[in-house]
C-alpha positions as CSV (number, residue, x, y, z in Angstrom):
1,M,-13.9,13.2,-52.5
2,E,-11.8,14.2,-55.6
3,P,-10.4,11.5,-57.7
4,T,-6.8,12.6,-57.1
5,A,-7.3,12.5,-53.4
6,L,-8.7,8.9,-53.7
7,A,-5.6,7.9,-55.7
8,V,-3.3,9.4,-53.2
9,H,-5.2,7.6,-50.3
10,A,-5.1,4.3,-52.3
11,D,-1.3,4.5,-52.8
12,M,-0.5,5.0,-49.1
13,S,-0.1,1.3,-48.3
14,F,3.3,0.1,-47.1
15,W,4.1,-1.8,-50.2
16,S,3.1,1.1,-52.5
17,L,5.3,3.4,-50.3
18,F,8.2,1.0,-50.8
19,L,7.7,0.7,-54.5
20,Q,7.4,4.5,-55.1
21,A,10.6,5.2,-53.1
22,G,13.8,6.0,-54.8
23,L,16.6,3.4,-55.3
24,F,18.7,4.7,-52.5
25,V,15.8,4.8,-50.0
26,K,14.7,1.3,-51.1
27,A,18.2,0.0,-50.3
28,I,18.0,1.5,-46.8
29,M,14.5,0.1,-46.3
30,I,15.6,-3.4,-47.3
31,G,18.7,-3.2,-45.1
32,L,16.5,-2.1,-42.1
33,F,14.1,-4.9,-42.7
34,V,16.9,-7.5,-42.9
35,A,18.3,-6.1,-39.7
36,S,14.9,-6.2,-38.0
37,V,14.5,-9.9,-38.9
38,A,18.1,-10.6,-37.6
39,V,17.2,-8.8,-34.3
40,W,14.2,-11.1,-33.8
41,A,16.1,-14.2,-34.8
42,V,18.9,-13.5,-32.4
43,W,16.7,-12.7,-29.6
44,A,14.8,-16.0,-29.9
45,A,17.9,-18.1,-30.3
46,K,19.8,-16.4,-27.5
47,G,16.8,-16.6,-25.3
48,R,16.4,-20.2,-25.7
49,Q,20.1,-20.7,-25.1
50,F,20.2,-18.9,-21.8
51,K,17.1,-20.8,-20.6
52,A,18.8,-24.1,-21.4
53,L,22.0,-22.9,-19.7
54,H,20.2,-22.1,-16.5
55,R,18.4,-25.4,-16.5
56,Q,21.8,-27.2,-16.9
57,A,23.3,-25.2,-14.2
58,D,20.4,-26.0,-11.8
59,A,20.8,-29.7,-12.5
60,F,24.5,-29.4,-12.1
61,E,24.4,-27.6,-8.8
62,H,21.8,-29.9,-7.5
63,V,23.9,-33.0,-8.1
64,F,27.1,-31.3,-7.1
65,W,25.9,-30.1,-3.7
66,S,23.9,-33.2,-3.0
67,G,27.0,-34.9,-1.5
68,S,26.4,-38.1,-3.5
69,H,29.8,-37.7,-5.3
70,T,33.2,-37.0,-4.4
71,L,35.1,-34.3,-6.4
72,E,36.9,-36.9,-8.4
73,S,34.1,-39.2,-9.2
74,F,31.8,-36.3,-10.1
75,S,34.2,-35.0,-12.7
76,K,33.7,-38.3,-14.6
77,T,30.2,-37.4,-15.3
78,V,30.9,-34.0,-17.0
79,N,33.1,-33.7,-20.0
80,P,33.6,-30.2,-21.5
81,Q,34.7,-32.0,-24.8
82,Q,31.2,-33.5,-25.3
83,G,29.1,-30.3,-25.4
84,S,28.7,-29.8,-21.7
85,H,27.7,-26.4,-20.4
86,P,30.1,-23.6,-19.2
87,M,29.8,-24.3,-15.6
88,A,30.7,-27.9,-15.9
89,S,33.7,-26.9,-18.1
90,V,34.9,-24.4,-15.5
91,Y,34.5,-27.2,-12.8
92,V,36.5,-29.9,-14.8
93,V,39.3,-27.4,-15.6
94,G,39.6,-26.5,-12.0
95,L,39.7,-30.0,-10.7
96,E,42.2,-31.1,-13.3
97,E,44.5,-28.2,-12.2
98,W,43.9,-29.2,-8.5
99,N,44.8,-32.9,-9.2
100,A,48.0,-31.8,-11.0
101,A,49.2,-29.9,-7.9
102,T,51.6,-31.4,-5.3
103,E,50.8,-31.8,-1.7
104,E,53.1,-29.1,-0.8
105,E,51.3,-26.7,-3.3
106,R,48.0,-27.6,-1.7
107,R,49.2,-27.0,1.8
108,D,50.7,-23.5,1.2
109,G,47.8,-22.3,-0.9
110,T,49.6,-22.0,-4.2
111,A,47.5,-24.7,-5.8
112,V,44.2,-22.8,-4.9
113,Q,45.5,-19.7,-6.5
114,R,46.4,-21.5,-9.7
115,V,43.1,-23.3,-9.8
116,R,41.3,-19.9,-9.4
117,R,43.4,-18.4,-12.3
118,M,42.5,-21.4,-14.5
119,M,38.8,-21.4,-13.7
120,D,38.6,-17.6,-14.1
121,A,40.3,-17.8,-17.6
122,T,38.0,-20.7,-18.6
123,A,35.0,-18.8,-17.4
124,R,35.9,-15.7,-19.4
125,R,36.3,-17.7,-22.5
126,E,33.0,-19.4,-22.1
127,L,31.2,-16.0,-21.4
128,E,32.9,-14.5,-24.4
129,A,31.4,-17.3,-26.5
130,L,28.0,-16.6,-25.0
131,E,28.3,-12.8,-26.0
132,A,28.2,-13.8,-29.7
133,W,25.6,-11.8,-31.7
134,L,24.9,-9.4,-28.8
135,P,27.0,-6.7,-30.5
136,L,24.7,-6.9,-33.4
137,L,21.7,-6.1,-31.2
138,A,23.6,-3.1,-29.7
139,S,24.8,-1.9,-33.1
140,T,21.3,-2.2,-34.6
141,G,19.8,-0.3,-31.7
142,A,22.2,2.5,-31.9
143,T,22.4,3.0,-35.6
144,A,19.0,1.9,-37.1
145,P,17.2,5.2,-36.2
146,F,19.9,7.3,-37.8
147,I,20.0,5.1,-41.0
148,G,16.1,5.4,-41.2
149,L,16.6,9.2,-40.7
150,L,19.0,9.3,-43.6
151,G,16.4,7.7,-45.8
152,T,13.9,10.2,-44.7
153,V,16.2,13.2,-45.3
154,W,16.9,11.8,-48.7
155,G,13.3,11.2,-49.5
156,I,12.3,14.7,-48.5
157,M,15.1,16.2,-50.7
158,T,13.7,14.2,-53.6
159,S,10.2,15.3,-52.9
160,F,11.3,19.0,-52.9
161,Q,13.1,18.4,-56.1
162,S,9.9,17.0,-57.6
163,I,7.9,19.9,-56.3
164,G,10.5,22.3,-57.9
165,V,10.2,20.5,-61.3
166,S,6.4,20.3,-61.4
167,K,5.9,23.6,-59.7
168,N,2.9,22.2,-58.0
169,T,2.6,22.3,-54.2
170,S,-0.8,20.4,-53.9
171,L,-1.2,17.7,-51.3
172,A,-1.4,15.2,-54.2
173,V,2.2,16.0,-55.2
174,V,3.7,16.6,-51.7
175,A,2.0,13.7,-49.6
176,P,3.5,10.6,-51.4
177,G,7.1,11.7,-51.2
178,I,6.8,12.8,-47.5
179,A,5.0,9.5,-46.7
180,E,7.8,7.6,-48.3
181,A,10.5,9.5,-46.5
182,L,8.8,9.0,-43.1
183,F,8.3,5.3,-43.8
184,A,12.1,4.9,-43.8
185,T,12.3,6.4,-40.3
186,A,9.4,4.1,-39.2
187,I,11.3,1.0,-40.4
188,G,14.5,2.2,-38.6
189,L,12.5,2.5,-35.3
190,F,10.9,-0.8,-35.9
191,A,14.4,-2.4,-36.1
192,A,16.0,-0.3,-33.3
193,I,13.3,-0.7,-30.5
194,P,13.3,-4.4,-30.4
195,A,17.1,-4.5,-30.7
196,V,17.6,-2.3,-27.5
197,I,15.0,-4.3,-25.6
198,A,16.6,-7.6,-26.7
199,Y,20.1,-6.4,-25.9
200,N,19.2,-5.2,-22.4
201,R,17.4,-8.4,-21.6
202,L,20.0,-10.8,-23.0
203,N,22.8,-8.8,-21.5
204,G,21.0,-9.0,-18.2
205,N,20.8,-12.8,-18.5
206,L,24.4,-13.0,-19.3
207,G,25.4,-11.0,-16.3
208,R,23.2,-13.2,-14.0
209,Y,24.8,-16.2,-15.5
210,A,28.3,-14.8,-15.1
211,S,27.6,-14.0,-11.4
212,R,26.3,-17.6,-11.1
213,I,29.6,-19.1,-12.3
214,E,31.6,-16.6,-10.3
215,T,29.8,-17.8,-7.2
216,F,30.3,-21.4,-8.0
217,V,34.0,-20.8,-8.4
218,D,34.2,-19.2,-5.0
219,E,32.2,-22.0,-3.4
220,F,34.4,-24.7,-5.2
221,L,37.6,-23.1,-4.0
222,T,36.2,-22.9,-0.6
223,V,35.8,-26.7,-0.7
224,L,39.3,-27.2,-1.9
225,E,40.7,-25.0,0.8
226,R,38.8,-27.0,3.4
227,Q,40.3,-30.2,2.0
228,S,43.8,-28.8,2.2
229,T,43.3,-27.8,5.8
230,K,42.0,-31.2,6.8
231,R,45.0,-32.9,5.2
232,A,47.4,-30.5,6.9
233,G,45.7,-31.1,10.2
234,R,46.1,-34.9,10.0
235,K,49.8,-34.4,9.4
């Protein structure tokens, strides 16, 4: 094998490709690498968060539906101001609104409608907070390949300029520039693919948790309506 070919082969490591790239392509590579690290960090953190939320919801529903507490006494065990989970916060807000209603409002159904609005509004706020950092994943998945492609196009343009200046089209001249250019696209895909997978999985987890809260709100309001019917029947 010729010495030139050996030198080219030796310079094909990732680090060498990065060092040989132009300043603009280097900036793109660094940005994509940072985005990739951020994607994995968000995926890990949000994944742990959703697992914890589902565990808390399991424990909350188990105690709530066990029948060992009344609505009023159970509310004393959950306090949204002390770091409790979204389902507990939604419950406490609903119960506070129910307790603030008059007997007439409870009998004619006005109280239940107001409780639903308050619980739905609280659930939306809690879910919006859980959506934090998900847009980063969506944006990275959508834009990273194109940013990497920009680096590739720029690198290929630079390679052709070098060929024009040196007037040499041998593999030893062409290969390093093409490899540097394609390396930028590879980094873009390395950032985009995990971002898309993470976004889809986390967004699915968020949707399931939102459905779980919505189901709890419906069940809780059914309990309130049943209580109102019993009180009205006694009178």
